[in-house]
C-alpha angles and dihedrals in degrees: 000000000000093000108153094196096065114100095231093056091049091053094046097040093100094058122085099225125145106258094230093049091046092051092048091050091048092049092050091046089049093051091048092052091045091052092049092048092053090058097049114086118194116201107249137153130284093005131004112263132218119213092231098112089045088058090048087054092049094046092049094047095045104032101045126228105299099041092042091051093047091048092055091043091053089046091055091046091051089053092046090055090055102260108147095244099129126079094270105020136291143278139106091287089076091056092055102027129094095286096047094100091057091051092051089043090056090054091051091044092052090053093047094047089044091052090054089047089053086057092053098259091135089072096066131060094216095045091046089052091051093050093048093048091052091046091048089049089060094046090056095037092058095033099049091036093055093041088050090057087060105038104013128272097264092053091043092054091047095047104027105035118021097053092053100048097094094044091049091050089052092050092046092051091046092052092046090052093050110040102049089045092051090045092051091047093051093046093058 
């Protein structure tokens, strides 16, 4: 977790904080922001959107692979233990219910996006876009795939993919606009 390419390590490099304490605080901060983002619904067409996947994008692009993965793992564990971190609460039912695939997909996506960030992809708009598209692919692959095992793949695509395309494009573009700009600003 001592990756010097990740944005968060660059920002915090001037502070004399124990690495383990810093990582624990970052993980807890990440899970707090994820929980808050799951509760906020933004009016959007055809369905309201939460900013949860946007926060996954930001965590992956700024934390790097290991810290991003651990943040999402702790987030899922918090939810499993009953903390109300998911959109409508917490508990083990969320990790086996219809949205479970999306939750696991977000963990994989954070790791994938973080891996690209470790390689410096967070410095370029095009490379950031590529990493976010790949991460989003895995969120929907696992989410729609698992939902399809419950309600059938056609219904899963209709209910769990199509309505979210526009909102995901918006969140991807927002993340692509933010992270490379922040990275360029910090590298001045």
